[in-house]
C-alpha positions as CSV (number, residue, x, y, z in Angstrom):
1,M,16.9,-3.3,18.2
2,D,14.7,-5.3,20.5
3,T,12.5,-7.3,18.1
4,Q,10.2,-8.2,21.0
5,Q,8.9,-4.7,20.6
6,L,7.4,-5.4,17.2
7,K,3.7,-4.7,17.2
8,S,0.8,-5.7,15.1
9,S,-0.6,-3.0,12.8
10,K,-3.7,-2.7,10.6
11,I,-2.5,-2.1,7.1
12,L,-4.2,-1.5,3.7
13,L,-2.2,-2.9,0.8
14,I,-2.9,-1.9,-2.8
15,G,-1.1,-3.3,-5.7
16,D,-0.6,-5.7,-8.6
17,G,-0.7,-9.4,-7.6
18,C,0.1,-12.6,-9.4
19,L,0.4,-16.4,-9.0
20,D,3.9,-17.8,-9.0
21,V,4.1,-21.3,-10.3
22,Y,7.3,-23.4,-9.8
23,C,7.7,-26.3,-12.1
24,F,10.4,-28.7,-10.9
25,G,11.9,-31.3,-13.1
26,S,15.0,-32.4,-15.0
27,C,16.5,-32.2,-18.5
28,N,18.2,-35.4,-19.5
29,R,17.8,-35.5,-23.3
30,I,17.6,-33.3,-26.4
31,S,14.3,-33.1,-28.3
32,P,14.3,-35.0,-31.6
33,E,12.1,-32.2,-33.0
34,A,14.5,-29.3,-32.4
35,P,17.9,-28.7,-30.7
36,V,16.3,-27.9,-27.3
37,P,16.3,-29.8,-24.0
38,V,13.2,-31.9,-23.0
39,F,12.0,-30.9,-19.6
40,S,10.5,-33.8,-17.6
41,M,8.1,-32.4,-15.0
42,L,8.2,-33.9,-11.5
43,R,6.1,-31.6,-9.4
44,T,4.6,-28.0,-9.2
45,E,4.2,-25.5,-6.4
46,E,2.1,-22.4,-6.3
47,K,2.7,-19.3,-4.3
48,D,1.2,-15.8,-4.1
49,G,3.4,-13.3,-5.9
50,M,4.1,-9.6,-6.3
51,A,1.7,-7.6,-4.0
52,L,0.2,-10.8,-2.6
53,N,3.7,-11.8,-1.5
54,V,4.0,-8.5,0.3
55,A,0.7,-9.1,2.0
56,N,1.8,-12.6,3.2
57,N,5.1,-11.1,4.5
58,L,3.2,-8.4,6.4
59,K,0.8,-11.0,7.8
60,G,3.7,-13.3,8.7
61,L,5.2,-10.5,10.8
62,G,2.0,-10.3,12.8
63,N,0.1,-7.5,11.0
64,V,-3.6,-7.5,9.9
65,V,-3.8,-6.7,6.2
66,D,-6.6,-5.8,3.8
67,V,-5.7,-6.1,0.1
68,L,-7.0,-4.4,-3.0
69,T,-5.5,-6.2,-6.1
70,N,-6.3,-7.0,-9.7
71,R,-9.0,-9.5,-10.5
72,Q,-7.4,-10.7,-13.7
73,Q,-4.9,-13.3,-13.0
74,I,-1.2,-12.9,-13.9
75,I,0.8,-16.1,-13.8
76,K,4.6,-16.4,-13.7
77,K,5.6,-19.9,-14.4
78,R,9.2,-20.9,-13.6
79,F,10.9,-24.1,-14.8
80,I,13.6,-25.3,-12.4
81,D,16.1,-28.1,-12.6
82,T,15.9,-30.1,-9.4
83,K,19.6,-31.2,-9.5
84,T,21.0,-27.6,-9.6
85,N,18.0,-25.5,-8.6
86,Q,18.8,-23.5,-11.7
87,H,16.0,-21.5,-13.4
88,L,15.7,-22.7,-17.0
89,L,12.8,-20.7,-18.2
90,R,10.1,-18.3,-17.1
91,V,6.8,-18.0,-18.9
92,D,4.5,-15.0,-18.1
93,V,0.8,-15.2,-18.8
94,G,-1.8,-12.5,-18.4
95,D,0.3,-9.3,-18.5
96,A,0.9,-8.8,-22.2
97,S,-1.5,-5.8,-22.0
98,P,-2.4,-3.7,-18.9
99,V,-4.7,-5.4,-16.4
100,D,-8.0,-3.7,-15.5
101,E,-7.5,-0.6,-13.4
102,I,-8.6,-0.5,-9.8
103,S,-12.3,0.4,-9.6
104,W,-13.3,3.9,-8.5
105,E,-15.9,2.3,-6.3
106,D,-13.1,0.5,-4.4
107,I,-11.1,3.7,-4.1
108,Y,-14.0,5.8,-2.8
109,D,-14.9,3.1,-0.3
110,I,-11.5,3.3,1.4
111,D,-11.7,4.5,5.0
112,F,-8.1,5.5,6.0
113,S,-9.1,5.9,9.6
114,K,-9.3,2.1,9.9
115,Y,-5.6,1.7,9.0
116,D,-2.3,2.6,10.5
117,C,-0.8,3.0,7.1
118,L,-1.1,2.4,3.4
119,V,1.3,0.2,1.5
120,I,1.5,0.5,-2.3
121,S,3.1,-2.4,-4.2
122,D,3.2,-1.0,-7.7
123,Y,4.5,-3.5,-10.3
124,N,3.2,-1.1,-13.0
125,K,1.0,-3.7,-14.7
126,G,-1.9,-1.3,-15.1
127,F,-3.9,-1.8,-11.9
128,L,-2.7,1.5,-10.6
129,T,-2.7,4.4,-13.0
130,D,-1.5,8.0,-12.4
131,G,-5.1,9.1,-12.1
132,S,-6.1,6.4,-9.5
133,L,-2.9,7.0,-7.5
134,R,-3.5,10.7,-7.3
135,V,-7.0,10.1,-5.9
136,I,-5.8,7.4,-3.5
137,L,-2.9,9.5,-2.2
138,G,-5.0,12.6,-2.1
139,K,-7.6,10.8,0.1
140,A,-4.8,9.5,2.4
141,F,-3.1,12.9,3.0
142,Q,-6.5,14.6,3.2
143,H,-7.3,12.3,6.1
144,D,-4.0,13.1,7.7
145,R,-1.3,15.2,6.0
146,N,1.3,13.0,7.9
147,Y,-0.4,9.8,7.0
148,R,2.2,7.0,6.6
149,V,2.4,5.7,3.0
150,Y,5.1,3.1,2.0
151,V,5.7,2.5,-1.7
152,D,7.6,0.0,-3.8
153,S,7.2,1.0,-7.4
154,K,8.6,0.1,-10.9
155,R,7.5,3.4,-12.4
156,K,10.1,5.5,-14.2
157,D,8.6,8.7,-12.8
158,L,8.3,8.6,-9.0
159,S,7.3,12.2,-8.5
160,I,3.6,11.1,-7.9
161,F,4.8,9.6,-4.6
162,K,5.9,12.8,-2.9
163,G,5.3,12.5,0.8
164,C,5.7,8.8,0.8
165,I,8.6,6.5,1.9
166,I,9.7,4.9,-1.4
167,K,11.6,1.7,-1.8
168,V,13.3,0.8,-5.1
169,N,16.2,-1.4,-6.1
170,K,19.4,-0.1,-7.6
171,Q,18.4,-0.8,-11.2
172,E,15.0,0.9,-10.7
173,Y,16.7,3.9,-9.1
174,E,19.2,4.3,-11.9
175,S,16.4,4.2,-14.6
176,A,13.8,6.3,-12.7
177,K,13.2,10.0,-12.7
178,V,14.3,11.0,-9.2
179,F,13.7,14.3,-7.4
180,S,15.6,15.6,-4.5
181,D,12.5,16.1,-2.4
182,L,11.5,12.4,-2.5
183,D,12.1,10.1,0.4
184,I,13.8,7.1,-1.2
185,I,15.4,3.9,0.1
186,V,17.5,2.1,-2.5
187,T,18.1,-1.7,-1.9
188,L,21.5,-2.9,-3.2
189,G,21.3,-6.7,-2.9
190,E,24.2,-8.2,-1.0
191,E,25.6,-4.7,-0.4
192,G,22.6,-3.7,1.8
193,A,20.6,-0.5,1.3
194,M,21.2,3.3,0.9
195,Y,19.1,6.1,2.4
196,K,19.9,9.8,2.2
197,G,23.6,9.0,1.4
198,D,24.0,6.6,4.3
199,M,24.9,3.0,3.7
200,Y,23.3,0.2,5.6
201,E,25.3,-3.1,5.2
202,T,23.7,-6.5,5.3
203,D,24.8,-10.0,6.1
204,R,26.5,-12.0,3.3
205,V,24.6,-15.2,3.0
206,E,24.5,-18.1,0.5
207,M,21.7,-17.1,-1.9
208,F,19.3,-19.6,-3.4
209,D,16.8,-17.2,-4.9
210,V,16.5,-13.4,-4.8
211,C,12.9,-13.6,-6.0
212,G,10.6,-11.7,-3.6
213,A,13.5,-10.3,-1.4
214,G,12.3,-6.8,-2.1
215,D,8.8,-7.7,-0.9
216,T,10.3,-9.1,2.3
217,F,12.4,-5.9,2.8
218,L,9.4,-3.6,2.3
219,S,7.2,-5.6,4.7
220,A,9.9,-5.7,7.4
221,L,10.6,-2.0,7.0
222,V,6.9,-1.2,7.4
223,T,6.5,-3.4,10.4
224,A,9.5,-2.0,12.3
225,S,8.7,1.6,11.4
226,L,5.1,1.2,12.6
227,S,6.4,-0.4,15.8
228,G,8.2,2.9,16.7
229,F,11.7,2.1,15.5
230,T,13.7,4.8,13.6
231,I,14.1,4.6,9.9
232,G,17.7,3.5,10.3
233,E,16.8,0.7,12.7
234,S,13.9,-0.3,10.4
235,I,16.3,-0.5,7.4
236,K,18.7,-2.7,9.3
237,F,15.8,-5.0,10.3
238,A,14.6,-5.1,6.8
239,N,18.1,-6.0,5.5
240,K,18.3,-8.9,7.9
241,C,14.8,-10.2,7.0
242,A,15.6,-9.9,3.2
243,S,18.9,-11.8,3.7
244,H,16.9,-14.6,5.4
245,S,14.4,-14.8,2.6
246,V,17.0,-15.3,-0.2
247,K,18.2,-18.5,1.5
248,H,15.0,-20.1,0.4
249,L,14.0,-21.1,-3.1
250,G,11.1,-19.1,-4.5
251,V,9.2,-16.3,-2.9
252,Y,9.4,-16.7,0.9
253,D,7.2,-14.9,3.4
254,I,9.0,-14.1,6.6
255,K,7.4,-15.1,9.8
256,L,7.7,-14.1,13.4
257,E,9.3,-17.4,14.3
258,D,12.0,-16.7,11.7
259,I,13.0,-13.6,13.8
260,N,14.4,-15.9,16.5
261,E,16.9,-17.4,13.9
262,I,18.1,-14.0,12.8
263,R,20.9,-12.3,14.8
264,F,20.2,-8.6,15.3
């Protein structure tokens, strides 16, 4: 595919967002209080996570993105050893119970004529319920029965997303209730992706961190598809971009300048 043909689209993204905090340090001794290592903090980095990482990837690929996300903050704090880049511990804050649902006012204010597509990044934290999704999708398909909707969801029952292009990973696919009339792309990590029985292989690369790779895949898939490429070409492009993202530690938002480093 000729990546010079990628175009900028206007996209509405709806989904659960979080703050990813990376705590870098070292463990050089055992605590005198308990048989556990003492973590000596050296520095911290903060990055947008979950749906907000999808938004950053979409923007990095040249799109214009409006975001509807949760107001309550979810924090994922990772403790990483600087010598090995090994994750030692992750502490999650703010998602012990469902976050507040998207407001009905925000839903009714959506004007789908302003956007080329809708992207749903559903981490199933409570921001999007079955009721709110039915109304959102109903509005989109009422505006245009062929309206483009791309979904990444951790729900067990995916039937609500009929008419959408759905992206899930292998584990999510195997545990979900899947129907034959759903349009599903399954990402398989270093093995690539599967769509309607066809396998799309990807490059084998040295992986530092798979965190956020699915977000990069989704964003690249959407960008290529909206630029006029076939679904097969879009999956191949998404595979390449996801492979590039895992070479970086932490969530990584792909950028147009990265495309020059990737061989298509």
